[in-house]
C-alpha positions in Angstrom: -17.7 52.1 40.7 -19.0 48.8 39.4 -16.1 46.9 40.9 -16.6 48.7 44.2 -20.3 47.7 44.1 -19.4 44.1 43.4 -16.8 44.0 46.2 -19.4 45.3 48.7 -21.9 42.7 47.7 -19.3 40.0 48.0 -18.5 41.2 51.5 -22.2 41.2 52.4 -22.6 37.6 51.1 -19.5 36.6 53.0 -21.0 37.9 56.3 -24.3 36.2 55.5 -22.4 32.9 54.8 -20.7 33.1 58.2 -24.0 33.9 60.0 -25.7 30.9 58.3 -22.8 28.6 59.0 -22.7 29.1 62.8 -26.5 29.3 63.2 -27.0 26.2 61.1 -24.3 24.4 63.2 -26.1 25.5 66.4 -29.4 24.3 65.0 -28.0 21.0 63.9 -26.6 20.3 67.4 -30.0 21.4 68.8 -31.7 18.9 66.5 -29.4 16.1 67.6 -30.2 16.9 71.3 -33.9 17.0 70.5 -34.0 13.8 68.5 -31.4 11.8 70.3 -31.5 12.9 73.9 -34.4 15.1 75.1 -37.5 13.6 76.8 -39.0 16.8 78.3 -42.1 17.9 76.4 -41.9 21.6 77.5 -38.2 21.8 76.4 -39.1 20.1 73.2 -41.8 22.7 72.4 -39.4 25.6 73.2 -36.6 24.1 71.0 -39.1 23.6 68.1 -40.0 27.3 68.3 -36.4 28.3 68.1 -35.7 25.9 65.2 -38.7 27.3 63.3 -37.5 30.9 63.8 -34.0 30.1 62.4 -35.5 27.9 59.6 -37.6 30.9 58.4 -34.5 33.2 58.8 -32.5 30.9 56.5 -35.2 31.4 53.8 -34.9 35.2 54.1 -31.1 35.1 54.1 -31.0 32.8 51.1 -33.3 35.1 49.2 -31.1 38.1 50.0 -28.0 36.2 48.7 -29.8 35.2 45.5 -31.0 38.7 44.8 -27.5 40.1 45.4 -26.0 37.6 42.9 -28.6 38.5 40.3 -27.8 42.2 40.7 -24.1 41.9 39.8 -23.8 38.8 37.5 -25.1 37.7 34.2 -23.4 34.3 34.3 -23.9 32.0 37.3 -21.8 29.3 38.8 -22.9 25.8 40.0 -23.0 27.2 43.6 -25.8 29.6 42.6 -28.0 26.7 41.4 -27.5 24.9 44.7 -28.7 28.0 46.6 -31.7 28.3 44.3 -32.7 24.6 44.9 -32.1 25.0 48.7 -34.3 28.1 48.7 -37.2 26.4 47.0 -37.0 23.4 49.2 -37.0 25.5 52.4 -39.8 27.6 51.0 -41.9 24.5 50.2 -41.5 23.1 53.7 -42.4 26.5 55.2 -45.5 26.9 53.0 -46.7 23.4 54.0 -45.9 24.0 57.7 -48.1 27.1 57.7 -50.8 25.1 56.0 -50.9 27.4 52.9 -50.6 24.2 50.8 -51.7 20.6 51.1 -49.0 18.8 53.1 -48.6 15.7 51.0 -46.5 14.2 53.7 -44.0 17.1 54.1 -45.6 18.7 57.1 -43.6 16.7 59.7 -40.7 18.2 61.6 -38.3 15.7 60.0 -38.4 17.6 56.7 -37.6 20.8 58.4 -34.6 19.1 60.1 -33.4 17.9 56.7 -33.6 21.4 55.5 -31.5 22.7 58.4 -28.9 20.0 57.9 -28.8 20.9 54.2 -28.1 24.5 55.0 -25.3 23.4 57.3 -23.8 21.1 54.7 -24.0 23.8 52.0 -22.2 26.4 54.3 -19.7 24.0 55.8 -18.8 22.8 52.3 -17.6 26.3 51.4 -15.1 26.2 54.2 -14.5 22.5 54.9 -11.4 22.3 52.7 -9.4 23.4 55.7 -6.2 22.0 54.4 -6.1 24.9 51.9 -4.3 26.9 54.5 -1.6 24.3 55.6 0.0 21.2 54.3 -1.0 17.8 55.4 -0.1 14.5 53.9 -3.1 13.1 52.0 -2.6 9.7 53.5 -2.6 11.1 57.0 -5.7 13.2 56.2 -7.4 10.1 54.9 -6.8 8.2 58.1 -7.7 11.1 60.3 -11.0 11.5 58.5 -12.0 7.9 59.3 -11.0 8.3 62.9 -13.0 11.5 63.3 -16.1 9.9 61.6 -15.8 6.9 63.9 -15.7 9.1 67.0 -18.7 11.2 65.8 -20.6 8.0 65.1 -19.8 6.6 68.6 -21.1 9.8 70.2 -24.3 9.7 68.2 -24.9 6.0 69.0 -24.5 6.7 72.7 -27.4 9.2 72.7 -30.3 7.9 74.8 -32.7 7.9 71.9 -30.4 5.8 69.6 -31.2 2.6 71.5 -34.5 1.2 72.7 -33.3 0.4 76.3 -30.6 3.2 76.5 -28.1 0.6 77.7 -25.5 0.7 75.0 -22.0 0.7 76.4 -19.2 2.9 75.0 -17.2 -0.1 73.7 -20.2 -1.5 71.9 -21.0 1.9 70.4 -17.4 2.2 69.3 -17.5 -1.2 67.7 -20.8 -0.5 65.8 -19.5 2.9 64.6 -16.2 1.4 63.4 -18.1 -1.5 61.7 -20.4 1.0 59.9 -17.7 3.5 58.9 -15.4 0.6 57.7 -18.5 -0.9 55.9 -17.8 -4.2 57.7 -21.2 -5.4 58.9 -20.1 -7.2 62.1 -22.5 -6.4 64.9 -22.4 -7.1 68.6 -26.0 -6.1 69.1 -29.2 -6.7 67.1 -29.8 -3.6 65.0 -33.5 -4.3 64.4 -34.3 -4.9 68.1 -31.9 -2.7 70.0 -31.6 0.4 67.8 -34.4 2.9 67.3 -35.2 4.4 63.9 -32.8 7.3 64.8 -30.0 4.8 65.7 -30.6 2.9 62.5 -30.4 6.1 60.4 -27.1 7.0 62.2 -25.7 3.6 61.1 -27.0 4.3 57.6 -25.3 7.7 57.3 -22.0 6.2 58.7 -22.2 3.5 56.1 -22.7 6.0 53.3 -19.9 8.3 54.4 -17.6 5.5 55.3 -18.2 3.6 52.0 -17.2 6.5 49.8 -14.9 8.2 52.2 -15.7 11.5 54.0 -13.1 13.3 51.9 -14.8 12.3 48.7 -18.1 13.9 49.9 -16.2 16.9 51.2 -14.5 17.4 47.8 -17.7 16.9 45.8 -19.9 19.2 47.9 -17.1 21.7 48.2 -17.0 22.0 44.4 -20.8 21.9 44.0 -21.4 24.7 46.5 -18.5 26.9 45.7 -18.2 26.2 42.0 -14.4 25.6 42.0 -11.5 23.8 43.6 -8.1 25.4 44.0 -5.0 23.8 42.4 -3.8 22.7 45.9 -7.2 21.1 46.6 -7.2 19.3 43.3 -3.7 18.1 43.9 -4.8 16.8 47.3 -7.8 14.9 45.9 -5.8 13.1 43.3 -4.7 10.8 46.2 -8.3 10.2 47.4 -9.8 9.3 44.0 -6.8 7.6 42.5 -6.7 10.0 39.6 -3.4 10.8 37.9 -4.5 13.9 36.1 -5.2 17.0 38.3 -7.5 18.4 35.7 -9.7 15.3 36.0 -10.2 15.4 39.8 -13.6 17.3 39.6 -14.9 14.9 37.0 -13.7 11.9 39.0 -15.5 13.2 42.2 -18.7 13.9 40.3 -18.5 10.4 38.7 -18.1 8.7 42.0 -20.9 10.4 43.8 -23.2 10.3 40.7 -22.7 6.5 40.2 -23.3 5.9 43.9 -26.5 7.8 44.1 -27.8 6.5 40.8 -27.4 2.8 41.7 -28.6 3.3 45.2 -31.8 4.9 44.0 -32.4 2.3 41.4 -31.6 -0.4 43.9 -34.0 1.0 46.5 -36.8 1.1 43.9 -36.1 -2.4 42.8 -36.0 -3.7 46.3 -39.2 -1.9 47.1 -40.9 -3.7 44.2 -39.5 -7.1 45.2 -40.5 -7.2 48.9 -44.1 -7.9 50.0 -46.0 -5.1 51.7 -47.5 -7.5 54.3 -44.1 -7.9 55.8 -44.1 -4.3 56.9 -46.2 -2.3 59.3 -46.5 0.8 57.0 -45.4 2.2 53.7 -42.8 4.2 55.5 -41.2 1.1 57.0 -41.1 -0.5 53.5 -39.4 2.5 52.0 -36.9 2.7 54.9 -36.2 -1.0 54.5 -35.5 -0.6 50.8 -33.3 2.5 51.1 -31.3 0.9 54.0 -30.6 -2.3 52.2 -29.8 -0.6 48.9 -27.2 1.6 50.5 -25.8 -1.2 52.7 -25.6 -3.5 49.7 -23.9 -1.0 47.3 -21.4 0.1 50.0 -20.8 -3.6 50.7 -21.6 -3.1 54.3 -23.8 -6.1 55.0 -25.9 -4.4 57.7 -29.5 -5.4 57.8 -32.6 -4.2 59.7 -33.6 -7.9 60.0 -32.7 -9.9 63.1 -31.4 -12.8 61.1 -30.3 -10.8 58.1 -31.6 -12.0 54.7 -31.9 -15.4 56.3 -35.0 -14.1 58.0 -37.9 -16.5 57.4 -40.0 -13.9 55.5 -37.1 -13.1 53.1 -35.2 -16.4 53.0 -36.8 -17.6 49.8 -37.3 -14.2 48.1 -34.9 -14.9 45.3 -35.7 -11.7 43.3 -34.8 -9.7 46.4 -31.6 -11.7 46.8 -30.7 -11.1 43.1 -31.1 -7.3 43.4 -28.9 -7.2 46.5 -26.3 -9.4 44.8 -26.2 -7.1 41.7 -25.7 -4.1 44.0 -22.9 -5.9 45.8 -21.1 -6.7 42.5 -21.4 -3.2 41.1 -20.3 -1.6 44.4 -17.4 -4.0 44.6 -16.2 -3.5 41.1 -15.0 0.1 41.5 -16.3 3.4 40.3 -13.6 3.7 37.5 -14.6 0.3 36.1 -18.3 1.1 36.1 -17.7 4.4 34.4 -15.3 2.7 31.9 -17.9 0.1 31.1 -20.5 2.8 30.6 -18.2 4.6 28.1 -17.5 1.3 26.4 -21.2 0.5 25.9 -21.9 4.0 24.7 -19.2 3.7 22.1 -20.5 0.3 20.8 -24.1 1.6 20.8 -23.0 4.6 18.7 -21.1 2.3 16.3 -24.0 -0.1 15.9 -26.5 2.7 15.4 -24.3 4.3 12.7 -23.8 0.9 11.0 -27.5 0.1 10.9 -28.9 3.6 10.2 -26.2 5.3 8.1 -24.2 2.3 6.9 -21.0 3.7 8.3 -18.1 1.6 9.1 -17.3 0.8 12.8 -15.0 3.4 14.4 -12.6 1.6 16.8 -11.2 3.7 19.6 -8.2 1.9 21.2 -8.4 0.9 24.8 -11.8 2.4 25.7 -11.9 -0.4 28.2 -8.7 0.2 30.1 -6.1 -2.4 31.1 -7.2 -2.3 34.8 -10.9 -2.6 33.8 -10.1 -5.7 31.7 -8.1 -7.3 34.5 -10.7 -6.5 37.2 -13.6 -7.7 35.0 -12.1 -11.1 34.1 -11.0 -11.7 37.7 -14.4 -10.7 39.1 -16.2 -13.0 36.6 -13.8 -15.9 37.5 -14.3 -15.5 41.2 -18.1 -15.2 40.9 -18.3 -18.4 38.8 -15.8 -20.2 41.1 -17.7 -19.2 44.3 -21.1 -20.2 42.8 -20.0 -23.6 41.5 -18.1 -24.4 44.7 -21.0 -23.6 46.9 -23.4 -25.5 44.6 -21.1 -28.6 44.7 -20.3 -28.5 48.4 -23.6 -27.4 49.9 -26.2 -29.3 47.8 -26.7 -31.8 50.7 -26.4 -29.2 53.5 -27.7 -25.6 53.4 -29.0 -25.8 49.9 -31.3 -28.8 50.8 -33.8 -26.4 52.3 -34.4 -25.0 48.7 -36.8 -27.3 46.8 -36.2 -26.0 43.3 -33.2 -26.0 41.1 -33.6 -22.2 40.5 -33.7 -21.7 44.3 -30.5 -23.7 44.9 -28.7 -21.9 42.0 -29.8 -18.5 43.3 -28.7 -19.2 46.9 -25.4 -20.7 45.7 -24.9 -17.6 43.5 -25.6 -15.3 46.4 -23.4 -17.3 48.8 -20.6 -17.1 46.2 -20.9 -13.4 45.8 -21.4 -12.2 49.4 -17.9 -13.1 50.7 -16.6 -10.4 48.3 -16.8 -8.1 51.4 -20.6 -7.9 51.4 -21.6 -9.6 54.6 -25.2 -10.5 53.8 -26.2 -14.1 54.2 -29.2 -16.1 53.0 -28.1 -19.3 54.7 -27.1 -20.2 58.2 -23.3 -19.6 58.2 -22.7 -21.9 61.1 -24.3 -24.7 59.2 -21.9 -24.5 56.2 -19.6 -27.5 55.6 -16.0 -27.1 56.6 -14.7 -27.0 52.9 -17.3 -24.3 52.1 -16.1 -22.2 55.1 -12.5 -22.4 53.9 -13.6 -21.2 50.4 -15.6 -18.4 51.9 -12.6 -17.3 53.9 -10.5 -17.4 50.7 -13.0 -15.2 48.9 -13.2 -12.9 51.8 -9.5 -12.5 51.8 -9.4 -11.5 48.1 -12.3 -9.1 48.5 -13.4 -6.6 45.9 -11.7 -4.3 43.4 -9.6 -1.2 44.0 -11.4 2.1 44.0 -14.6 0.5 45.3 -16.5 0.3 48.6 -15.1 -3.3 49.1 -12.2 -4.5 51.2 -9.7 -7.4 51.1 -6.4 -7.5 49.3 -8.3 -6.6 46.1 -8.9 -8.6 42.9 -6.0 -6.9 41.1 -3.5 -8.0 43.8 -4.8 -11.6 43.5 -4.6 -11.5 39.7 -1.1 -10.1 39.6 0.1 -12.8 42.1 -1.6 -15.6 40.1 -0.2 -14.3 36.8 3.2 -14.1 38.4 3.0 -17.8 39.4 1.9 -18.8 35.9 4.7 -16.8 34.3 7.3 -18.4 36.5 5.8 -21.9 35.7 6.1 -21.2 32.0 9.7 -19.9 32.3 8.9 -16.2 31.6 10.8 -13.4 33.3 8.0 -10.9 32.9 4.2 -10.9 33.3 2.2 -10.2 30.1 -1.5 -10.1 29.6 -3.9 -8.3 27.2 -0.8 -7.3 25.1 0.6 -5.4 28.0 3.4 -6.0 30.5 2.8 -5.6 34.2 5.5 -3.4 35.8 7.8 -4.7 38.5 6.6 -2.0 40.8 3.0 -3.4 40.6 4.3 -6.9 41.3 6.3 -5.8 44.3 3.3 -3.8 45.6 1.0 -6.8 45.2 3.2 -9.2 47.2 3.7 -6.5 49.9 0.0 -6.3 50.3 -0.3 -10.1 50.4 2.4 -10.4 53.0 1.1 -7.6 55.2 -2.4 -9.1 55.1 -1.2 -12.5 56.1 0.9 -11.0 59.0 -2.1 -8.9 60.1 -4.5 -11.8 60.0 -2.0 -14.0 61.9 -1.6 -11.4 64.6 -5.3 -10.8 64.9 -6.1 -14.5 65.1 -3.3 -15.1 67.6 -4.6 -12.3 69.9 -8.2 -13.5 69.6 -7.0 -17.0 70.6 -5.6 -15.5 73.8 -8.7 -13.4 74.6 -11.5 -15.7 73.3 -9.8 -19.1 73.0 -13.0 -20.9 74.0 -14.8 -19.8 70.8 -12.7 -22.2 68.6 -9.8 -21.5 66.3 -11.8 -21.8 63.1 -14.5 -19.3 64.3 -11.8 -16.9 65.4 -9.8 -17.1 62.2 -13.1 -16.7 60.2 -13.9 -13.6 62.4 -10.4 -12.1 61.8 -10.6 -12.5 58.0 -14.1 -11.1 58.0 -13.0 -8.0 60.0 -9.8 -7.4 58.1 -11.6 -7.8 54.7 -14.5 -5.6 56.0 -17.0 -8.4 55.1 -19.2 -8.8 58.1 -19.9 -12.6 57.9 -19.6 -14.5 61.1 -20.1 -18.0 62.4 -22.2 -16.6 65.2 -19.5 -15.6 67.8 -19.5 -11.8 67.3 -22.1 -10.9 70.1 -20.2 -13.2 72.5 -16.7 -11.7 71.9 -15.0 -10.4 75.0 -14.2 -6.7 75.5 -10.5 -7.3 74.7 -11.6 -9.3 71.6 -13.8 -6.3 70.5 -10.9 -4.0 70.7 -8.8 -6.4 68.5 -11.6 -6.6 66.0 -12.0 -2.8 66.0 -8.3 -2.4 65.2 -8.5 -5.1 62.5 -11.5 -3.5 60.8 -9.8 -0.1 60.8 -6.6 -1.6 59.3 -8.5 -3.5 56.7 -10.5 -0.4 55.6 -7.6 2.1 55.4 -5.2 -0.5 54.2 -2.3 -2.0 56.0 0.1 -0.8 53.3 -1.3 2.7 53.7 -0.7 2.6 57.4 2.9 1.3 56.9 3.7 4.0 54.4 2.3 6.6 56.8 4.3 5.4 59.8 7.6 4.8 58.0 9.5 7.9 56.9 10.2 7.9 53.2 13.8 7.4 52.1 15.3 9.5 49.3 16.6 7.6 46.3 20.4 7.3 46.2 22.4 8.1 43.1 24.0 4.7 42.9 23.0 1.0 42.8 24.5 -2.1 44.4 25.3 -5.2 42.4 22.4 -7.6 41.9 22.4 -11.1 43.4 20.1 -14.1 42.8 18.3 -15.5 45.9 17.9 -19.3 46.2 14.3 -20.5 46.7 
């Protein structure tokens, strides 16, 4: 009898879930129409009444679901907590809207819209793992997710209320959506002048989803709102989060999303404190500015709500603001695994030091807390930051750095200029005024990019490190690559040089095609643009808004290849060959 009662309640909850899924989807589309398209006041009033009705209905349905769960269970899953939190949020907004409580800023319709979107996210997360019912190559699914997100972003940016003049063309919308999803930062229009607040927020959401990958969010929320992932889902997500152990997939997803939100919140607060209130019209503008730049910086997107970027006259000499953005760029470009690994390393040393000082216990050494990849990435990142800073300081002290009167200002600007090519895209100097040697170094740093498993692009720091170590090993007469008391596998070396070769070929093709379509822009500017697009950096010498339509299509394809990875595309297109049970004799090639 008890089991029958439990089955009946589960069926009722399932029916309620389906009702909430489809109604929240309809309401979400209605909100998009209302916010992004509608200009009729009577229609707006009617749609608001409909949304309020369904909003209140969601509160009742959530309460029913919660009471049903309480009646049959003594232990509750994570999904139950999410429904509790959502119920209290919707209830709070409803109480404020009916003026039963002081608004405190929550009386606006935007908070109700957020609640409806939250309901849709919760419900769709329970069914969004659609590949549970059929097999699809994880690499293909990864590529498709980006294509779908780009198309959705294009549609949203084409809505009349996304732009001020409602004159955005399809190709420009596609370019901006691709640039945001691929966290590049190249822009054919002025975000601050041409996009409305709604349009800017669309760009911001695309940056966030594109930076971490839509599948990462799908997996995280799918677990958070259902309480579990099937074995097949866990196996699928091992490809997305670069996790070898299936049992660690959920932990990896949670770590990635938690690290992202933690640093973005800290960064937004820090930026808010660094910028002057007189530069903004209201407190809301200041908060939006802080959140936008924090997310854009951590995701290494490089988009800014300032017309001239961080080179804007009101922020050009705000070195504390530049430092916060640079730190977010570095952390976001290091990779989530490295950040978590460093955290574990610091916790271990803190525990050892505490035990030594307080309890006089000997240090406990746990081998390889800081993994081999973390060490390689850390040292390579430190080298590239120092190299970029010193190179900029030496080459630009008579040029762009001359505008900064203090040594601290010159050093801060050189540091930022050395960090930002690592797929960030922000600029605190006029890029077109850089000396020719500096431009070449910036292109070199853009080509390397950030670290694997991060929001950054480029060939990645590990690829560059393996290639450099291979050269040093050959020069010293070694037949193997050894570092940190470990030997790098031949498979890693072959993969590194494949990535380098494919990147060079891709950049050569992109530059060649741009030379055909936009040859009047100059070869250096076109090559710079190609590297910036391929490495998802977003820096430009000022030619992006003047690129032809054919050139925009070339840059769109280049940005997409750079984000998903050329090697990934090649492996997807080329059919895998089964290993044969025999080997041919080896021969030495003359070089």
